[in-house]
All heavy atoms as a GROMACS GRO file, in nm:
protein
  592
    1MET      N    1   6.135  18.240  13.798
    1MET     CA    2   6.107  18.382  13.809
    1MET      C    3   6.237  18.460  13.830
    1MET      O    4   6.252  18.568  13.778
    1MET     CB    5   6.011  18.408  13.924
    1MET     CG    6   5.869  18.354  13.905
    1MET     SD    7   5.778  18.431  13.774
    1MET     CE    8   5.746  18.590  13.843
    2SER      N    9   6.329  18.406  13.906
    2SER     CA   10   6.456  18.474  13.929
    2SER      C   11   6.534  18.493  13.800
    2SER      O   12   6.601  18.596  13.778
    2SER     CB   13   6.537  18.409  14.038
    2SER     OG   14   6.574  18.279  13.996
    3ASP      N   15   6.528  18.393  13.710
    3ASP     CA   16   6.596  18.403  13.580
    3ASP      C   17   6.536  18.518  13.498
    3ASP      O   18   6.610  18.595  13.434
    3ASP     CB   19   6.583  18.272  13.501
    3ASP     CG   20   6.653  18.156  13.565
    3ASP    OD1   21   6.748  18.178  13.646
    3ASP    OD2   22   6.612  18.042  13.537
    4THR      N   23   6.406  18.528  13.500
    4THR     CA   24   6.336  18.631  13.426
    4THR      C   25   6.366  18.768  13.483
    4THR      O   26   6.396  18.862  13.410
    4THR     CB   27   6.183  18.608  13.424
    4THR    OG1   28   6.157  18.483  13.366
    4THR    CG2   29   6.112  18.717  13.344
    5ALA      N   30   6.368  18.783  13.613
    5ALA     CA   31   6.400  18.909  13.679
    5ALA      C   32   6.543  18.951  13.644
    5ALA      O   33   6.570  19.069  13.613
    5ALA     CB   34   6.382  18.895  13.831
    6ALA      N   35   6.633  18.854  13.645
    6ALA     CA   36   6.776  18.890  13.614
    6ALA      C   37   6.788  18.934  13.468
    6ALA      O   38   6.860  19.031  13.439
    6ALA     CB   39   6.864  18.765  13.638
    7ALA      N   40   6.719  18.865  13.378
    7ALA     CA   41   6.722  18.905  13.238
    7ALA      C   42   6.661  19.044  13.216
    7ALA      O   43   6.713  19.124  13.142
    7ALA     CB   44   6.646  18.802  13.151
    8LEU      N   45   6.551  19.075  13.286
    8LEU     CA   46   6.490  19.204  13.275
    8LEU      C   47   6.584  19.315  13.327
    8LEU      O   48   6.598  19.421  13.267
    8LEU     CB   49   6.356  19.210  13.348
    8LEU     CG   50   6.243  19.126  13.285
    8LEU    CD1   51   6.121  19.126  13.378
    8LEU    CD2   52   6.209  19.181  13.149
    9CYS      N   53   6.652  19.290  13.440
    9CYS     CA   54   6.748  19.382  13.493
    9CYS      C   55   6.863  19.408  13.394
    9CYS      O   56   6.909  19.522  13.373
    9CYS     CB   57   6.803  19.334  13.623
    9CYS     SG   58   6.688  19.346  13.759
   10ASP      N   59   6.908  19.300  13.330
   10ASP     CA   60   7.014  19.312  13.228
   10ASP      C   61   6.970  19.404  13.115
   10ASP      O   62   7.044  19.486  13.064
   10ASP     CB   63   7.056  19.175  13.175
   10ASP     CG   64   7.135  19.093  13.275
   10ASP    OD1   65   7.181  19.149  13.376
   10ASP    OD2   66   7.149  18.971  13.251
   11LEU      N   67   6.845  19.383  13.070
   11LEU     CA   68   6.792  19.465  12.959
   11LEU      C   69   6.789  19.613  12.998
   11LEU      O   70   6.824  19.702  12.914
   11LEU     CB   71   6.652  19.416  12.924
   11LEU     CG   72   6.643  19.283  12.847
   11LEU    CD1   73   6.496  19.234  12.840
   11LEU    CD2   74   6.704  19.295  12.710
   12VAL      N   75   6.742  19.641  13.120
   12VAL     CA   76   6.738  19.781  13.167
   12VAL      C   77   6.879  19.837  13.174
   12VAL      O   78   6.903  19.953  13.129
   12VAL     CB   79   6.667  19.790  13.303
   12VAL    CG1   80   6.680  19.923  13.361
   12VAL    CG2   81   6.519  19.750  13.289
   13GLN      N   82   6.973  19.765  13.229
   13GLN     CA   83   7.110  19.816  13.246
   13GLN      C   84   7.176  19.838  13.108
   13GLN      O   85   7.257  19.929  13.093
   13GLN     CB   86   7.191  19.724  13.332
   13GLN     CG   87   7.147  19.725  13.477
   13GLN     CD   88   7.218  19.622  13.561
   13GLN    OE1   89   7.284  19.534  13.511
   13GLN    NE2   90   7.206  19.634  13.693
   14GLU      N   91   7.144  19.753  13.013
   14GLU     CA   92   7.205  19.765  12.879
   14GLU      C   93   7.138  19.874  12.797
   14GLU      O   94   7.189  19.910  12.694
   14GLU     CB   95   7.195  19.628  12.806
   14GLU     CG   96   7.276  19.518  12.867
   14GLU     CD   97   7.244  19.381  12.809
   14GLU    OE1   98   7.166  19.374  12.713
   14GLU    OE2   99   7.301  19.283  12.857
   15GLY      N  100   7.020  19.918  12.838
   15GLY     CA  101   6.945  20.016  12.764
   15GLY      C  102   6.882  19.958  12.640
   15GLY      O  103   6.857  20.030  12.544
   16THR      N  104   6.854  19.830  12.642
   16THR     CA  105   6.793  19.762  12.527
   16THR      C  106   6.658  19.815  12.501
   16THR      O  107   6.575  19.826  12.593
   16THR     CB  108   6.789  19.610  12.549
   16THR    OG1  109   6.922  19.562  12.572
   16THR    CG2  110   6.731  19.542  12.428
   17GLY      N  111   6.625  19.855  12.379
   17GLY     CA  112   6.495  19.903  12.344
   17GLY      C  113   6.422  19.808  12.250
   17GLY      O  114   6.484  19.720  12.193
   18GLY      N  115   6.294  19.829  12.236
   18GLY     CA  116   6.214  19.746  12.149
   18GLY      C  117   6.171  19.619  12.212
   18GLY      O  118   6.206  19.586  12.326
   19PRO      N  119   6.091  19.543  12.138
   19PRO     CA  120   6.040  19.414  12.194
   19PRO      C  121   6.149  19.312  12.208
   19PRO      O  122   6.236  19.302  12.123
   19PRO     CB  123   5.935  19.372  12.093
   19PRO     CG  124   5.964  19.449  11.970
   19PRO     CD  125   6.039  19.571  12.006
   20VAL      N  126   6.142  19.239  12.318
   20VAL     CA  127   6.237  19.130  12.341
   20VAL      C  128   6.153  19.011  12.391
   20VAL      O  129   6.069  19.028  12.480
   20VAL     CB  130   6.342  19.169  12.449
   20VAL    CG1  131   6.433  19.049  12.481
   20VAL    CG2  132   6.424  19.288  12.403
   21HIS      N  133   6.182  18.897  12.337
   21HIS     CA  134   6.108  18.776  12.381
   21HIS      C  135   6.205  18.692  12.467
   21HIS      O  136   6.311  18.651  12.420
   21HIS     CB  137   6.061  18.697  12.264
   21HIS     CG  138   5.982  18.576  12.299
   21HIS    ND1  139   5.848  18.585  12.334
   21HIS    CD2  140   6.016  18.448  12.312
   21HIS    CE1  141   5.805  18.463  12.364
   21HIS    NE2  142   5.904  18.379  12.354
   22LEU      N  143   6.173  18.670  12.593
   22LEU     CA  144   6.249  18.585  12.680
   22LEU      C  145   6.190  18.444  12.677
   22LEU      O  146   6.081  18.422  12.721
   22LEU     CB  147   6.248  18.644  12.822
   22LEU     CG  148   6.299  18.784  12.840
   22LEU    CD1  149   6.283  18.833  12.984
   22LEU    CD2  150   6.445  18.793  12.796
   23ASP      N  151   6.268  18.352  12.622
   23ASP     CA  152   6.214  18.216  12.599
   23ASP      C  153   6.311  18.114  12.655
   23ASP      O  154   6.416  18.087  12.602
   23ASP     CB  155   6.200  18.194  12.449
   23ASP     CG  156   6.133  18.064  12.414
   23ASP    OD1  157   6.109  17.984  12.506
   23ASP    OD2  158   6.106  18.039  12.297
   24SER      N  159   6.273  18.057  12.768
   24SER     CA  160   6.360  17.953  12.828
   24SER      C  161   6.352  17.818  12.757
   24SER      O  162   6.424  17.726  12.789
   24SER     CB  163   6.325  17.936  12.979
   24SER     OG  164   6.188  17.899  12.992
   25ASN      N  165   6.261  17.806  12.658
   25ASN     CA  166   6.252  17.686  12.582
   25ASN      C  167   6.322  17.698  12.448
   25ASN      O  168   6.319  17.606  12.368
   25ASN     CB  169   6.103  17.651  12.560
   25ASN     CG  170   6.084  17.508  12.510
   25ASN    OD1  171   6.165  17.420  12.539
   25ASN    ND2  172   5.983  17.489  12.436
   26ALA      N  173   6.392  17.809  12.422
   26ALA     CA  174   6.455  17.825  12.290
   26ALA      C  175   6.563  17.720  12.263
   26ALA      O  176   6.574  17.675  12.150
   26ALA     CB  177   6.517  17.969  12.283
   27LEU      N  178   6.635  17.684  12.364
   27LEU     CA  179   6.749  17.588  12.350
   27LEU      C  180   6.702  17.443  12.356
   27LEU      O  181   6.742  17.356  12.279
   27LEU     CB  182   6.860  17.611  12.444
   27LEU     CG  183   6.925  17.752  12.434
   27LEU    CD1  184   7.026  17.771  12.547
   27LEU    CD2  185   6.991  17.767  12.300
   28ASP      N  186   6.614  17.412  12.452
   28ASP     CA  187   6.566  17.273  12.470
   28ASP      C  188   6.467  17.235  12.363
   28ASP      O  189   6.461  17.116  12.325
   28ASP     CB  190   6.503  17.258  12.607
   28ASP     CG  191   6.597  17.259  12.721
   28ASP    OD1  192   6.719  17.227  12.698
   28ASP    OD2  193   6.559  17.294  12.833
   29ALA      N  194   6.389  17.327  12.313
   29ALA     CA  195   6.285  17.304  12.211
   29ALA      C  196   6.191  17.191  12.250
   29ALA      O  197   6.160  17.104  12.171
   29ALA     CB  198   6.352  17.276  12.077
   30LEU      N  199   6.146  17.195  12.376
   30LEU     CA  200   6.051  17.090  12.421
   30LEU      C  201   5.916  17.110  12.354
   30LEU      O  202   5.871  17.221  12.333
   30LEU     CB  203   6.029  17.103  12.574
   30LEU     CG  204   6.150  17.080  12.662
   30LEU    CD1  205   6.113  17.116  12.806
   30LEU    CD2  206   6.201  16.939  12.650
   31THR      N  207   5.853  16.999  12.318
   31THR     CA  208   5.719  17.006  12.268
   31THR      C  209   5.623  17.031  12.387
   31THR      O  210   5.667  17.018  12.500
   31THR     CB  211   5.680  16.874  12.197
   31THR    OG1  212   5.686  16.767  12.292
   31THR    CG2  213   5.768  16.842  12.080
   32PHE      N  214   5.500  17.064  12.357
   32PHE     CA  215   5.408  17.093  12.465
   32PHE      C  216   5.390  16.974  12.557
   32PHE      O  217   5.392  16.985  12.681
   32PHE     CB  218   5.272  17.138  12.411
   32PHE     CG  219   5.174  17.177  12.516
   32PHE    CD1  220   5.191  17.295  12.592
   32PHE    CD2  221   5.069  17.096  12.547
   32PHE    CE1  222   5.104  17.330  12.692
   32PHE    CE2  223   4.976  17.133  12.648
   32PHE     CZ  224   4.997  17.250  12.721
   33ASP      N  225   5.379  16.854  12.500
   33ASP     CA  226   5.358  16.738  12.582
   33ASP      C  227   5.479  16.704  12.668
   33ASP      O  228   5.471  16.666  12.783
   33ASP     CB  229   5.315  16.614  12.503
   33ASP     CG  230   5.413  16.578  12.390
   33ASP    OD1  231   5.418  16.652  12.288
   33ASP    OD2  232   5.486  16.482  12.402
   34GLN      N  233   5.602  16.725  12.612
   34GLN     CA  234   5.723  16.708  12.689
   34GLN      C  235   5.729  16.805  12.806
   34GLN      O  236   5.769  16.767  12.919
   34GLN     CB  237   5.847  16.722  12.601
   34GLN     CG  238   5.868  16.616  12.499
   34GLN     CD  239   5.973  16.650  12.398
   34GLN    OE1  240   5.994  16.765  12.363
   34GLN    NE2  241   6.040  16.547  12.351
   35LEU      N  242   5.690  16.930  12.781
   35LEU     CA  243   5.693  17.029  12.881
   35LEU      C  244   5.594  16.997  12.996
   35LEU      O  245   5.631  17.002  13.116
   35LEU     CB  246   5.655  17.164  12.824
   35LEU     CG  247   5.649  17.282  12.918
   35LEU    CD1  248   5.776  17.310  12.993
   35LEU    CD2  249   5.602  17.406  12.847
   36VAL      N  250   5.475  16.957  12.961
   36VAL     CA  251   5.375  16.917  13.062
   36VAL      C  252   5.423  16.798  13.144
   36VAL      O  253   5.407  16.796  13.262
   36VAL     CB  254   5.238  16.887  12.991
   36VAL    CG1  255   5.141  16.825  13.091
   36VAL    CG2  256   5.180  17.011  12.936
   37GLN      N  257   5.484  16.704  13.080
   37GLN     CA  258   5.534  16.584  13.151
   37GLN      C  259   5.643  16.623  13.249
   37GLN      O  260   5.647  16.575  13.362
   37GLN     CB  261   5.582  16.478  13.053
   37GLN     CG  262   5.468  16.413  12.979
   37GLN     CD  263   5.516  16.327  12.865
   37GLN    OE1  264   5.627  16.331  12.820
   37GLN    NE2  265   5.418  16.248  12.809
   38LYS      N  266   5.736  16.714  13.211
   38LYS     CA  267   5.843  16.758  13.293
   38LYS      C  268   5.792  16.839  13.415
   38LYS      O  269   5.837  16.824  13.525
   38LYS     CB  270   5.950  16.835  13.220
   38LYS     CG  271   6.037  16.745  13.131
   38LYS     CD  272   6.144  16.824  13.065
   38LYS     CE  273   6.236  16.734  12.984
   38LYS     NZ  274   6.326  16.654  13.064
   39VAL      N  275   5.695  16.924  13.389
   39VAL     CA  276   5.633  17.003  13.495
   39VAL      C  277   5.563  16.913  13.594
   39VAL      O  278   5.578  16.922  13.716
   39VAL     CB  279   5.539  17.108  13.440
   39VAL    CG1  280   5.453  17.173  13.552
   39VAL    CG2  281   5.615  17.218  13.369
   40GLY      N  282   5.491  16.812  13.543
   40GLY     CA  283   5.421  16.714  13.627
   40GLY      C  284   5.521  16.636  13.717
   40GLY      O  285   5.496  16.617  13.834
   41LYS      N  286   5.629  16.596  13.656
   41LYS     CA  287   5.733  16.520  13.732
   41LYS      C  288   5.797  16.609  13.839
   41LYS      O  289   5.809  16.566  13.951
   41LYS     CB  290   5.840  16.465  13.636
   41LYS     CG  291   5.942  16.385  13.704
   41LYS     CD  292   6.042  16.325  13.606
   41LYS     CE  293   6.148  16.246  13.679
   41LYS     NZ  294   6.246  16.191  13.582
   42LYS      N  295   5.827  16.734  13.798
   42LYS     CA  296   5.889  16.826  13.894
   42LYS      C  297   5.800  16.850  14.019
   42LYS      O  298   5.848  16.859  14.128
   42LYS     CB  299   5.919  16.959  13.823
   42LYS     CG  300   5.962  17.072  13.908
   42LYS     CD  301   6.110  17.062  13.946
   42LYS     CE  302   6.155  17.186  14.019
   42LYS     NZ  303   6.291  17.177  14.057
   43PHE      N  304   5.670  16.861  13.993
   43PHE     CA  305   5.578  16.894  14.103
   43PHE      C  306   5.499  16.771  14.150
   43PHE      O  307   5.396  16.784  14.215
   43PHE     CB  308   5.484  17.008  14.061
   43PHE     CG  309   5.558  17.137  14.043
   43PHE    CD1  310   5.593  17.181  13.916
   43PHE    CD2  311   5.598  17.213  14.151
   43PHE    CE1  312   5.667  17.300  13.900
   43PHE    CE2  313   5.669  17.332  14.138
   43PHE     CZ  314   5.702  17.374  14.009
   44GLU      N  315   5.551  16.653  14.118
   44GLU     CA  316   5.499  16.526  14.161
   44GLU      C  317   5.346  16.512  14.136
   44GLU      O  318   5.267  16.475  14.222
   44GLU     CB  319   5.527  16.505  14.311
   44GLU     CG  320   5.680  16.502  14.337
   44GLU     CD  321   5.711  16.489  14.485
   44GLU    OE1  322   5.622  16.502  14.573
   44GLU    OE2  323   5.832  16.469  14.512
   45ARG      N  324   5.307  16.537  14.013
   45ARG     CA  325   5.171  16.525  13.968
   45ARG      C  326   5.163  16.397  13.883
   45ARG      O  327   5.249  16.372  13.803
   45ARG     CB  328   5.121  16.642  13.886
   45ARG     CG  329   5.137  16.772  13.960
   45ARG     CD  330   5.030  16.787  14.069
   45ARG     NE  331   5.029  16.919  14.117
   45ARG     CZ  332   5.022  16.946  14.247
   45ARG    NH1  333   5.017  16.852  14.336
   45ARG    NH2  334   5.022  17.072  14.288
   46ASN      N  335   5.062  16.324  13.901
   46ASN     CA  336   5.043  16.197  13.826
   46ASN      C  337   4.951  16.224  13.704
   46ASN      O  338   4.844  16.167  13.692
   46ASN     CB  339   4.986  16.091  13.915
   46ASN     CG  340   4.989  15.954  13.850
   46ASN    OD1  341   5.071  15.930  13.759
   46ASN    ND2  342   4.903  15.865  13.891
   47TRP      N  343   4.993  16.317  13.619
   47TRP     CA  344   4.912  16.351  13.500
   47TRP      C  345   4.928  16.250  13.394
   47TRP      O  346   5.035  16.196  13.370
   47TRP     CB  347   4.957  16.488  13.449
   47TRP     CG  348   4.934  16.605  13.540
   47TRP    CD1  349   4.840  16.610  13.642
   47TRP    CD2  350   5.004  16.728  13.545
   47TRP    NE1  351   4.847  16.731  13.703
   47TRP    CE2  352   4.946  16.806  13.646
   47TRP    CE3  353   5.108  16.781  13.468
   47TRP    CZ2  354   4.992  16.934  13.674
   47TRP    CZ3  355   5.155  16.908  13.498
   47TRP    CH2  356   5.096  16.984  13.598
   48VAL      N  357   4.818  16.226  13.326
   48VAL     CA  358   4.822  16.137  13.208
   48VAL      C  359   4.818  16.229  13.084
   48VAL      O  360   4.725  16.307  13.069
   48VAL     CB  361   4.700  16.042  13.205
   48VAL    CG1  362   4.699  15.962  13.077
   48VAL    CG2  363   4.705  15.951  13.327
   49VAL      N  364   4.922  16.223  13.004
   49VAL     CA  365   4.934  16.309  12.885
   49VAL      C  366   4.909  16.223  12.763
   49VAL      O  367   4.985  16.123  12.737
   49VAL     CB  368   5.071  16.376  12.879
   49VAL    CG1  369   5.082  16.457  12.749
   49VAL    CG2  370   5.094  16.462  13.004
   50GLU      N  371   4.806  16.256  12.690
   50GLU     CA  372   4.776  16.183  12.566
   50GLU      C  373   4.821  16.269  12.449
   50GLU      O  374   4.768  16.372  12.420
   50GLU     CB  375   4.627  16.154  12.557
   50GLU     CG  376   4.586  16.077  12.432
   50GLU     CD  377   4.439  16.051  12.425
   50GLU    OE1  378   4.373  16.047  12.529
   50GLU    OE2  379   4.389  16.038  12.309
   51VAL      N  380   4.925  16.219  12.381
   51VAL     CA  381   4.980  16.296  12.270
   51VAL      C  382   4.896  16.261  12.140
   51VAL      O  383   4.872  16.145  12.110
   51VAL     CB  384   5.128  16.254  12.245
   51VAL    CG1  385   5.187  16.329  12.128
   51VAL    CG2  386   5.210  16.279  12.372
   52THR      N  387   4.855  16.369  12.075
   52THR     CA  388   4.783  16.354  11.952
   52THR      C  389   4.844  16.452  11.850
   52THR      O  390   4.928  16.540  11.885
   52THR     CB  391   4.631  16.386  11.965
   52THR    OG1  392   4.617  16.525  11.986
   52THR    CG2  393   4.568  16.308  12.078
   53GLN      N  394   4.804  16.443  11.729
   53GLN     CA  395   4.847  16.533  11.624
   53GLN      C  396   4.730  16.631  11.589
   53GLN      O  397   4.734  16.694  11.482
   53GLN     CB  398   4.893  16.457  11.502
   53GLN     CG  399   5.016  16.378  11.522
   53GLN     CD  400   5.136  16.461  11.569
   53GLN    OE1  401   5.162  16.567  11.513
   53GLN    NE2  402   5.207  16.411  11.671
   54ASP      N  403   4.630  16.638  11.677
   54ASP     CA  404   4.516  16.725  11.650
   54ASP      C  405   4.553  16.869  11.634
   54ASP      O  406   4.497  16.944  11.554
   54ASP     CB  407   4.412  16.715  11.762
   54ASP     CG  408   4.346  16.580  11.765
   54ASP    OD1  409   4.357  16.502  11.672
   54ASP    OD2  410   4.286  16.547  11.872
   55TYR      N  411   4.651  16.915  11.710
   55TYR     CA  412   4.695  17.054  11.703
   55TYR      C  413   4.846  17.061  11.720
   55TYR      O  414   4.902  17.009  11.815
   55TYR     CB  415   4.626  17.140  11.814
   55TYR     CG  416   4.665  17.282  11.811
   55TYR    CD1  417   4.616  17.367  11.714
   55TYR    CD2  418   4.749  17.333  11.907
   55TYR    CE1  419   4.650  17.500  11.714
   55TYR    CE2  420   4.786  17.469  11.907
   55TYR     CZ  421   4.735  17.554  11.810
   55TYR     OH  422   4.771  17.681  11.811
   56VAL      N  423   4.914  17.119  11.621
   56VAL     CA  424   5.059  17.127  11.627
   56VAL      C  425   5.094  17.275  11.605
   56VAL      O  426   5.053  17.336  11.506
   56VAL     CB  427   5.124  17.044  11.516
   56VAL    CG1  428   5.272  17.060  11.519
   56VAL    CG2  429   5.090  16.900  11.535
   57HIS      N  430   5.167  17.332  11.701
   57HIS     CA  431   5.201  17.473  11.690
   57HIS      C  432   5.330  17.496  11.770
   57HIS      O  433   5.338  17.461  11.888
   57HIS     CB  434   5.092  17.559  11.747
   57HIS     CG  435   5.118  17.705  11.737
   57HIS    ND1  436   5.093  17.777  11.624
   57HIS    CD2  437   5.171  17.792  11.826
   57HIS    CE1  438   5.130  17.904  11.645
   57HIS    NE2  439   5.174  17.914  11.766
   58ASP      N  440   5.431  17.548  11.706
   58ASP     CA  441   5.556  17.576  11.770
   58ASP      C  442   5.555  17.722  11.815
   58ASP      O  443   5.552  17.813  11.727
   58ASP     CB  444   5.671  17.549  11.677
   58ASP     CG  445   5.808  17.569  11.744
   58ASP    OD1  446   5.815  17.621  11.855
   58ASP    OD2  447   5.908  17.529  11.678
   59GLN      N  448   5.546  17.747  11.941
   59GLN     CA  449   5.534  17.885  11.994
   59GLN      C  450   5.667  17.951  12.025
   59GLN      O  451   5.670  18.066  12.072
   59GLN     CB  452   5.443  17.886  12.115
   59GLN     CG  453   5.300  17.842  12.085
   59GLN     CD  454   5.212  17.849  12.205
   59GLN    OE1  455   5.241  17.915  12.302
   59GLN    NE2  456   5.101  17.779  12.198
   60ARG      N  457   5.775  17.876  12.004
   60ARG     CA  458   5.905  17.933  12.038
   60ARG      C  459   5.938  18.050  11.946
   60ARG      O  460   5.909  18.048  11.832
   60ARG     CB  461   6.014  17.829  12.032
   60ARG     CG  462   6.003  17.718  12.133
   60ARG     CD  463   6.105  17.610  12.110
   60ARG     NE  464   6.085  17.548  11.984
   60ARG     CZ  465   6.179  17.526  11.889
   60ARG    NH1  466   6.302  17.562  11.912
   60ARG    NH2  467   6.152  17.469  11.778
   61LEU      N  468   5.998  18.153  12.006
   61LEU     CA  469   6.049  18.265  11.930
   61LEU      C  470   6.198  18.281  11.961
   61LEU      O  471   6.246  18.253  12.070
   61LEU     CB  472   5.978  18.393  11.969
   61LEU     CG  473   5.823  18.394  11.944
   61LEU    CD1  474   5.764  18.526  11.998
   61LEU    CD2  475   5.796  18.381  11.798
   62VAL      N  476   6.269  18.331  11.867
   62VAL     CA  477   6.415  18.351  11.887
   62VAL      C  478   6.444  18.496  11.876
   62VAL      O  479   6.395  18.566  11.789
   62VAL     CB  480   6.498  18.270  11.777
   62VAL    CG1  481   6.643  18.292  11.799
   62VAL    CG2  482   6.463  18.122  11.787
   63ASN      N  483   6.527  18.547  11.972
   63ASN     CA  484   6.568  18.686  11.963
   63ASN      C  485   6.642  18.710  11.831
   63ASN      O  486   6.706  18.618  11.777
   63ASN     CB  487   6.661  18.718  12.083
   63ASN     CG  488   6.585  18.713  12.214
   63ASN    OD1  489   6.464  18.741  12.218
   63ASN    ND2  490   6.655  18.683  12.320
   64GLU      N  491   6.646  18.832  11.787
   64GLU     CA  492   6.714  18.864  11.659
   64GLU      C  493   6.860  18.827  11.670
   64GLU      O  494   6.923  18.797  11.566
   64GLU     CB  495   6.695  19.014  11.630
   64GLU     CG  496   6.555  19.047  11.584
   64GLU     CD  497   6.543  19.193  11.545
   64GLU    OE1  498   6.646  19.260  11.534
   64GLU    OE2  499   6.428  19.234  11.519
   65SER      N  500   6.918  18.836  11.788
   65SER     CA  501   7.058  18.800  11.803
   65SER      C  502   7.079  18.649  11.789
   65SER      O  503   7.192  18.600  11.782
   65SER     CB  504   7.110  18.844  11.940
   65SER     OG  505   7.043  18.774  12.044
   66GLY      N  506   6.973  18.572  11.788
   66GLY     CA  507   6.978  18.428  11.771
   66GLY      C  508   6.998  18.352  11.898
   66GLY      O  509   7.000  18.230  11.903
   67GLY      N  510   7.005  18.424  12.009
   67GLY     CA  511   7.031  18.353  12.140
   67GLY      C  512   6.916  18.370  12.236
   67GLY      O  513   6.814  18.423  12.204
   68SER      N  514   6.941  18.324  12.358
   68SER     CA  515   6.840  18.336  12.460
   68SER      C  516   6.907  18.399  12.585
   68SER      O  517   7.020  18.369  12.611
   68SER     CB  518   6.786  18.196  12.495
   68SER     OG  519   6.697  18.208  12.608
   69MET      N  520   6.832  18.486  12.651
   69MET     CA  521   6.884  18.547  12.772
   69MET      C  522   6.856  18.461  12.895
   69MET      O  523   6.895  18.499  13.006
   69MET     CB  524   6.825  18.687  12.786
   69MET     CG  525   6.862  18.780  12.671
   69MET     SD  526   6.793  18.944  12.693
   69MET     CE  527   6.888  19.000  12.836
   70LEU      N  528   6.781  18.358  12.878
   70LEU     CA  529   6.745  18.273  12.993
   70LEU      C  530   6.811  18.137  12.982
   70LEU      O  531   6.831  18.088  12.870
   70LEU     CB  532   6.592  18.254  12.997
   70LEU     CG  533   6.509  18.376  13.015
   70LEU    CD1  534   6.358  18.344  13.006
   70LEU    CD2  535   6.535  18.438  13.150
   71PRO      N  536   6.840  18.074  13.092
   71PRO     CA  537   6.890  17.937  13.086
   71PRO      C  538   6.776  17.844  13.038
   71PRO      O  539   6.661  17.877  13.052
   71PRO     CB  540   6.927  17.905  13.232
   71PRO     CG  541   6.857  18.003  13.317
   71PRO     CD  542   6.830  18.124  13.230
   72PRO      N  543   6.814  17.731  12.978
   72PRO     CA  544   6.711  17.641  12.931
   72PRO      C  545   6.622  17.584  13.042
   72PRO      O  546   6.661  17.577  13.157
   72PRO     CB  547   6.793  17.529  12.862
   72PRO     CG  548   6.931  17.552  12.896
   72PRO     CD  549   6.947  17.687  12.958
   73LEU      N  550   6.500  17.551  13.006
   73LEU     CA  551   6.408  17.490  13.100
   73LEU      C  552   6.467  17.370  13.172
   73LEU      O  553   6.438  17.344  13.288
   73LEU     CB  554   6.280  17.450  13.030
   73LEU     CG  555   6.181  17.562  12.995
   73LEU    CD1  556   6.068  17.509  12.911
   73LEU    CD2  557   6.128  17.624  13.120
   74SER      N  558   6.550  17.294  13.104
   74SER     CA  559   6.607  17.174  13.162
   74SER      C  560   6.691  17.204  13.289
   74SER      O  561   6.707  17.116  13.376
   74SER     CB  562   6.694  17.098  13.060
   74SER     OG  563   6.793  17.184  13.009
   75VAL      N  564   6.734  17.326  13.304
   75VAL     CA  565   6.806  17.366  13.428
   75VAL      C  566   6.714  17.351  13.548
   75VAL      O  567   6.757  17.307  13.655
   75VAL     CB  568   6.860  17.510  13.419
   75VAL    CG1  569   6.906  17.560  13.550
   75VAL    CG2  570   6.966  17.520  13.312
   76HIS      N  571   6.586  17.381  13.528
   76HIS     CA  572   6.492  17.375  13.641
   76HIS      C  573   6.406  17.247  13.639
   76HIS      O  574   6.364  17.202  13.745
   76HIS     CB  575   6.401  17.496  13.638
   76HIS     CG  576   6.470  17.627  13.652
   76HIS    ND1  577   6.533  17.666  13.766
   76HIS    CD2  578   6.498  17.724  13.560
   76HIS    CE1  579   6.596  17.783  13.750
   76HIS    NE2  580   6.572  17.818  13.622
   77LEU      N  581   6.381  17.191  13.522
   77LEU     CA  582   6.290  17.078  13.515
   77LEU      C  583   6.363  16.944  13.492
   77LEU      O  584   6.302  16.838  13.500
   77LEU     CB  585   6.191  17.096  13.402
   77LEU     CG  586   6.101  17.221  13.414
   77LEU    CD1  587   6.009  17.232  13.296
   77LEU    CD2  588   6.018  17.211  13.549
   78GLY      N  589   6.488  16.950  13.469
   78GLY     CA  590   6.565  16.825  13.444
   78GLY      C  591   6.555  16.770  13.308
   78GLY      O  592   6.492  16.814  13.220
   0.00000   0.00000   0.00000
């Protein structure tokens, strides 16, 4: 949350207009199952993740500048 708050403050100070997508997964490009496993490990949950190909969807978006205003998820999840 602090990363998001800092990015939002930066946007306000820069006077950035229009839609902006803040995506901490833009650089790591974790799949959904990888993300769930890392969150489970971080919060000491013994989740069983069954990977299937039933549904495949990449929800990552990239800012028009091609970069991300947030540090990668791996900073917080390892």
